[in-house]
N, C-alpha and C positions, 0 to 999 in steps of 0.2 A: 861702591864700587861700579864703574862705568862698564854698561853690557855691551857686547861687541857681537854681532849677531855671525853665526858660523857660515863660510862660503857655501854656496849652494853646489850640491856636488851632481856631476851628471853620470848617470849608470853607466857599467862597464860595457865596451861594446858599442854605445850610445854616441853620436855627434850632437852637440848643442844645436837647437832649431835656431836658424839664422833670423833675425828681425826683420819685419817687413821694410821691403826699401834698401836694405843691405846689398851690396855686392857680395856675391860669393863666387870667388874664381871669376870666370868670365860671365856667370850667369846674374843677372838681376833678378831678384826674388820681388814679385810684384807686390806693390805696398797696400794690397787689400781693398785701398779704395780710392777714389780721386773725387774732387768736387769740382762743380760747374762754377766759373769764376765770376760770371758779370749776367748782369740782365734780371729776367723774372725771377728766375729759378737759381739766383746768386747762393753757394754755399750747399746747394743739394750734393749729397753723398752719391756716387755711381761706384758698385762695389766692382773689383776688377779680381776676376777668378784667375787661379793659376792654370793657364792654358799656354801651350806652345804657340810661340809665334803673336801671342797677344801682348802689344806693346801701345797704351795708350798715349796721345799725344800730351806731353809735359804739358804743365800750367805755363810757364812762361812762353813757350812756343803758342799755345792758343791764345794768351795773351797779347803776343807779337801779330798773329793772323787776323784778329779783330779788330785791332789798332789799326791796321792796313785798312779794314774794310769800312770801318767808321763807326763801330760798334752797333749801329741803328741799323736792322736789317727789315724793317718794317715793310710787309706786303711781299717780300721775296720768295721765291720759289726755287728749292735747294732739295740735293740728293746727297747722300753719305753713303758712297758706294760700299765701301768696306767698313761697316758701323762698328764691330766689334763691343766696346763697353758702350758706346753712342756718345763718347764725349764730345766729338764735334757736331754731331746733328743736333743733340739737345743744346748744347753752346749756340747754335744758331737760331733754335727755335725760342730759347731765353731771349733773344735780342731782338724777338719781334716778326721771324719769317714767318710769312703765313699758309707756307707747305715745305713741309720736311720729310723725304723718305728716306727711311734709313733699312738699309738691305745687309742681311748676314745669313749665311749657311748653315751655321753651326747652331743645332737646335736649342741647346742648352742658354746661348747666348741670345736666341730670339725670346725665348722665355722672360729672359732679364731684362730686355729691352721692353717688351710689354708691361712687365711690372713695374718698372720704371716710368712709363708713359702713363700708366693709370695712377699711378702715386702724384704723379704732377699734374693730371688732369690735362695732358698735352694734346689737346684734339688735334691741333695742325701738324702732328706727325705721325706718319703711317709706316708700321714695321713690316718689311718684305722678305719674306724668308724665300732665300734662293741664291743664284749665281749675280753679284751686283753687276758684274759686265752686261750680261743679258738682259738685265732690267733696265740698265742705262742705255743701252742699244735701242730699246724698244720706247725710249722717252722721245716725245715730239721733238723735233728738231728746232734750236733756238727758242725752248720754252723757259729755260732755266736762268737764273741769275747766278748760283753758285753752284759748283760741282766740287764736292770733298773728296778726295782721294788717298787714303793711306792703306797702300796695299801691302800685304806681306813682304819682307824686303827679299825673301827668294822667289817671288813672282816673275814669272816670264811673260806676263802680259801687258807691263809698263806702256808698250807702243800702242796697241790696239785700244787700251783704257783712255789713253791720252786723246787717241784720234777719235773715239767716241764721245768724249766729254766737250772736245771741239767743236762739234755738230750739234750737242745739247744746249750749248750756252748763247743766249742772244748777242746782241752787238755789244753791249755793255757789260755782257756777265764774264764772271773768272772762274778759274780752277784752282783750286788749292791743292798742292802734292807734296807729299812725302817721299822719301826715296833714300837709298844708302849712297847715291852720289847726286852731285849737282849738273842738273841738265842745262844744257846751253840753247841760246837762239837758233844755232845751226843744225841742233838735233830737231827741236821742237819745230821747224819751220815747215818740213813736210807733213807734220800732225795736224797742221793748223794752228800752231800756237806760237805765242812769245813769252820771253821772261817779263813781267813786270816789276817783281820784287823777290828776293830771296834772301837766306839766312842759313844757318849752320849751329846746331847745339848738340854736343856730342858728335855720335856718329848720323845723326839725322840730318839731313838737307831737307830744308823745305822751300816751297815755291809758291809766289802767287802768280799764275799764268794769265795772259788776257788771249782773244783770237785776233788775228792779224790785222783785222780790220779797226781793232779799238785804237781811241787817241793815243797818241804817246805820252808817256808818263812825266 
C-alpha cells in the first residue's frame, strides 16, 4: 500500500510563513542572503536581514554594472555611500579595487559589514558608521574612480548626493546610481554629471554617470 503523507496543517488563526524571496501582496520578503557574483570573493554569501527599506541590488543588475565597468577594477578607489548589505562595495573589492569605503548608519548593519570584512580578510575595505552623504562630502575632490549610490527610494537627498559625487570623481571617474525614476541629462547637467549608460529592472532604474568633462561614450 502506497504511503501518502498527510498535508501540513497551519494552526488556527496563523497565516503560513512566506518563503524567502516570495512576493506577498506588494511587499517582497527578503531572500535571507545574496551572493557576490564575481572576482576574488565570488559566491561569498552576504546576509540580508529583514529591515524596512533594505533593498540589495539584484544579481543581474550588479552583473550589468560590472560588465559596463570592465570587471577589472585593479587600483580603483571607491565609496559605497549607502552600503546596506555591502553588496556593491564588496563586489568592487572582489574585482581588485584598492580602497573601498562602505558607509552605513544602521548599527546592526555596520556590525554585519565588519563581520563580512573580517571573514573575507578584505583589508582594502573600510567600514564607516555615519551619514554617507556627509562622508562623501569630506572626500578629497577628484580622488575617486567610482562612487556607488543606492539610496533609499524615499530619500530627498538625491540631488545633493549626486552633486557631491560629481566633485569626488576624477576626470575618468564614474558614478553608479539606482533610483525609482530615470534621470535625464537635463536634470543632471546642473549637478555636473551626464548619463553614460542606463537600464531598468522592475521598478529600479540604474545609471552609470560620468562627469561633464569625460570623453563621449
